[in-house]
N, C-alpha and C positions, 0 to 999 in steps of 0.2 A: 452571575445571573443564574437564576434557577428557572426550570421549565416544568410544565406539568408532566407527570409520568405518562409513558407512552404505551400504545397498543402494538405498534410495529417497531422493529429494530433492524438496522442494517449493519452488519459487520463488513464493510468494505475494508475493514481493518486494515482495519487496516487496514486496518485496517484497515480501510476504508474499510477493511475487514470485510467480509463476504456478505452474502445475503441470506437472510433467513428471517423467520418471524419468531417473536418471542411468545412464550406462553403467558397469557393474560397481560399484565402490565410489565413495562420494561424498567430499565434502570434510569436514574436521573443523570443528566449530564454531569461530567466531572468538572469541577472548577477549582483551581488552586488559588492560594492566597496571592500569587504573583501573576494571575491572568491579566492580560492587558486589555484585549477587546475580543468580542465575538461579533463579527461584522455581518450584518444582513442588509447591507445597502444603506445603513444609517450613517450618520456623521461619526467619525472617529473622535476618540478623546484627544485632549491637548497633547499628550505625550506622543500619540500616533501621528498627529498632524506635523510635528516637528521632527519626526524620526527620519534618519538617513543612515546609510552604512558606507563603508569603503567601497563596497561593490557597486554602489550607485544609489540613486534616489528612488523611493518608492514610486511605482507606476511607470518608471522609465522603460521605454521599449528597448529590449535588450538585443544587441547583435552578438553573434558568437565571439567569445573573448578567450584566446588561448591562455592568457595569464590566469584568468579566473578558473579555467578548467585545470590547469596545472596545479593551482593552489588547492582545488577540490581533491585532486588525486593525492596530493601530499597529505592533506589533513585526514582524508578518509582512510588512506593506506595506513597511516600511523595509528588511527583509532582501531582499525581492524586487527593490526598486528598486536596491539596492546591487549585487545579482548581475546585474541587467540591464545596469547601467553597465559592469560588468566584462566581460560577454559582448560588448557593443558595442565596447568598446576592442579586442577581439580578433577583430572581424568581418572580412569581406572575405577577402583572400588569406590572412590569418593564421588564418582559421576552422579550417583543417585542421591547424594546428600543434599538436603534442602539448602538453598542459598538465599540469604536474606536480601531483599531488594535494597538499593541504596536509599539513603534518607531522602534525597531529592525526589525519587520516584514514588516512594511511599507517602510523601507529602501530597502528591497530586492524585494518586490512584487509591481508591477505597481498599482498606486492608483485606477485605474478603476476597478480592481478586488477586492479591499477591501472596496470601497465606498458602503455604505448600500443603496440598492435600493429595494423598495417594489412593483415596477410595475409588475414584472413577477417572483415572488418567487416560488421556488419549496416547497414541503412539506415533512415532515418526519413522518413515521408511525412506531410504535412499533409492532412487530409481535411476536407470540409464535408458536413453532413447536415441533413436537415430534421427539426425537432422542433417542440415547441409551448411557448408561455409557460404552463407548468403552475402557476406562481405567480400568474399574472394571468388574462387573459381567454381563454386557450387559442389565441390566434392563432398561425399558423405562424411559426417562427423558423429561420433558418439559423445553425447553430453550427459550431464548429471543434474539431478534436481532432488530436493527434499519434499516429502509429502506428509502432512499432518492428517492423521485419521482420528476422528473423535472416539471417545470411549464407546465400546459396544458397537463399533462399526459393523454394518451388516449389508450383505448383497441383496437383502430383501427390501431395502428402502433406497430412495434416491437422495443424493446430497448436492447442495449448492457448492460452488467452488470459487475460492479466491486465489488469484495469481498475484503473489506479493513479491515485488521487485527490490533489488538491492541498489546500492550506490556505486559510484564510479570506481571506488577503491576496494570494493567487496566482491563477493561471489554468492553462490546459492547458500552459503553458510552464514552470511552476514547477520541475518536475523536470529541466529542461534538455533535454527531449526534442524540442526544435526545432532542435538543432544537433549536429553530429557530434562536437563536443568534449565533449558531455554526459558527466559522470562516471558516471551511471547507465547510459548506453549502453556506455561503456567497460567497466564491470563485467560487463554482460550479454554483450558480445562475448567477453570472456575466459572467462567461465564456460562458454559454449558451445564456444569454440575449444579449451579443455582437456578437453572431454568430461565436465565435471562435471554438466551438465544437458542435457536435450534441447532443441533449438531451440524457441522459443515466440514469441508475439506479445504486445506490450505496447501498451495504449491509454491515453493520458493525456487525458481529456476535460476540459471546463470544467464544474464541478459546480454551477453556478447554473442552474436551470431557469426562466429568465425572459427577457423581451425585452432587458432590460439585464443582460447577463451579464459586463460588464466588472469588473475587479478593483476599480476606483474607482467609488464612488457607487452600487453595487448593494445591494440589500437582502439581508442575510445569511440571511433566512428562506427565500429561494429555494433554499438548500442542502437544505432538508428535504423538498422534493418531487421530488428528483432520481430517486427510484426509479421514478416514472412514465416519465421520459425513458429511463432504462436499459431498462426492460421493453418500452416501445412503439416506441422509435426507435433508440437507439444500438446495443444488442445485435443487433437485426435488420439494421441497416445493416452492421455489422462482419461478420456471418455471411453476408450476401449478397455482400460485396465481397471477402472474403479466404477462404483455404482453411482453415476451421475444422471442428470436428466437427458444427456445427449448420448446417442448411439450411432457412431459413424458406420457401423455395419448394417444398420437398418435400411431397408429400401426407402428411397426418397428422402434420406436424412438431409436436414437443412440446419446447419449450425445456428443460423439466425433465429430459428423458431424457438430455441431455448436460451436465448441471450439473457433473459431475466434471471437465469440461474447461475450467471457468472459475474464476477467482479474483478477489477484490476486496480492495484494500488502499489505505491512504491515510495521509497525515501530518496531524496536528492536526484541522482541520475535516473532512478526508478520512477520518481515523480515526473521527470521529463518524459520518460517512456509512456507513462499513464496518459499524459496530456497529448503528446505528439502522435503516439501510436494508438493507445487505447481509444481516445476520443477522435483523434485526427484521421486514423486509418481503419480502425477495427470497431467502429461503432455498431456494426452489424453482429458483432460477437459478444459485446458487453453492454450492460445497462447501468452499472454502478462503478464509481471511480473514486479514488482517493490519492491526492498528491501531497506528500509531506516534504516541505522544504525543497520544492521543485528546483532543479539545477539550472544554471545558465544554459542557454540554447533551447530552453523550453519555448514552445510557441507562445507568442503574446496573445492577449485576449482578442485583439483585432484579427490575428491570423486564425485563431480557433473559430471565431465568428464567420470568417470567410469560408473555412473548410466545411462548416456546418450549414452554409446557406442553402445548399441543394439537398442536404441529407434530411430524411424524414423519420429516422429512427428515434424513438422516445428515449430521453435520458432521465432515469429515475432519481439519480442522486450523484452529486459531485461534491466531495468534501476536501477542504484544503486547510493545512496548518503550517505555520512557520514561526520560528523564534525571532523576536524583534532585534536581538543582538547577533543574528546570523549574517556574518560578513560575506559568506559564500553565496547564499541563496535568497536573502530577503528581497533584494531588488528584482531578481528574476521571477521568484514565486509571486510577488505582488503584480508584476507586469503580466504574468501569465493568467492570473485568476481573479485578483481582487475586484476588477471592474467588469468581469464577464457579464453579470446581470444588466449592466448599463449598455453594453455594446452588442449583446446577443439575446434575442428574446427566447432562446431555448432554455435559458437559466433564469430561475426566479428565486431570489434570496428568501430563505425561510421556508421554501417548499422543496425544491430539488437542488439547492445550492447552499453551501456554507463556506465562508472564509473565517478562519480563526487564527489569531496570533497571540502568543504568550511570551513572556520574558524568558529568553533562553537563546542558546546558540545552535550550531549545526551538529547536533548529537542526539543520542538515544533518549536523553531526558525529555525531549520533545516527541520523538518518534514512538516511545513506549506509551505515551499518553494517548496516541491515536488509537491504540488497541482498545481503549475503553470509550473514548469520547464519541467515535463514529457510531458506535452501537446505540447511542442514546438520543438520536434525533428522529423526528417524526418522518415517516415515509407514507406515500399514498396508500389508502386502503386498497385491499385486493392484491397486495404484494404476494406473489407466489400462491 
């Protein structure tokens, strides 16, 4: 399906990608030959109506399932280890060597966004900040995150910020935001270079709020208390350190007053955090959201509707995507988001909500596409 070119663009990239406005017209939505549906509250195609997975049937209200979480850990850990080995084999002097995107990715994403260009590249910084073991005894913990700064970053201007979360088997490096050859960095560099989005900052933190925040051997329940770390530690640190719209040192600072300049998005377990924490707990901090293959234990649509019943904060955009062959997350992601416009009047398909599903599994072939697709949907006039 093709849409009219746009005046406004949102990278909740990751996407949900973050928030910003495009110069003039935006990009057209990306559609691959294997796209299944782009749901806006309309009837699904025949293949969608009959679709089911081992994880459950579409729309099923999910209960926490230890077996599904264990399988998610196994698959994501295997994928992360494989990608780490690939990255290490290209480290050192070869780190800056352009890497061609896979055929699958290049089939779905326009070449101009995946072509390597070094004319105006952004840069990545690793940061450390002080937080607490919110899952444990509250002791102080030093944690790490990666920060993408756009080309020609300047303290003389203010930037929107996207907080981009990883999956249950990954960490702050899962999106590849610890190396200049990162495909996500490449896509963002090009989106900014071609003027399709305004420059913005991306933060990839470690989503485990505990003293043991390693990918291996950590308790997955530490993902569920990350909202405290976001509110108390990470967002204040980012806004003190970088030129954003928030200034925690300013008199009368109210983080909710600049929520339109923040976005939260994530893959798998990070999608769960976006739904359960971003929308369910921190709606006063964010206005834009993206959940990619949201993991089991994500709040169902009915639960989200109940959480929002008394909340009056405006939701500017919530983008969702999942692969139809995703045996880990299709059932949970569908239950969490697909019917939201039907059960909660805070979401309106085609305006501030989108559900998209494509042929694909629980992997980056789906998640890299988010980096482009989310930038290409219409947002309300007057954004930022």
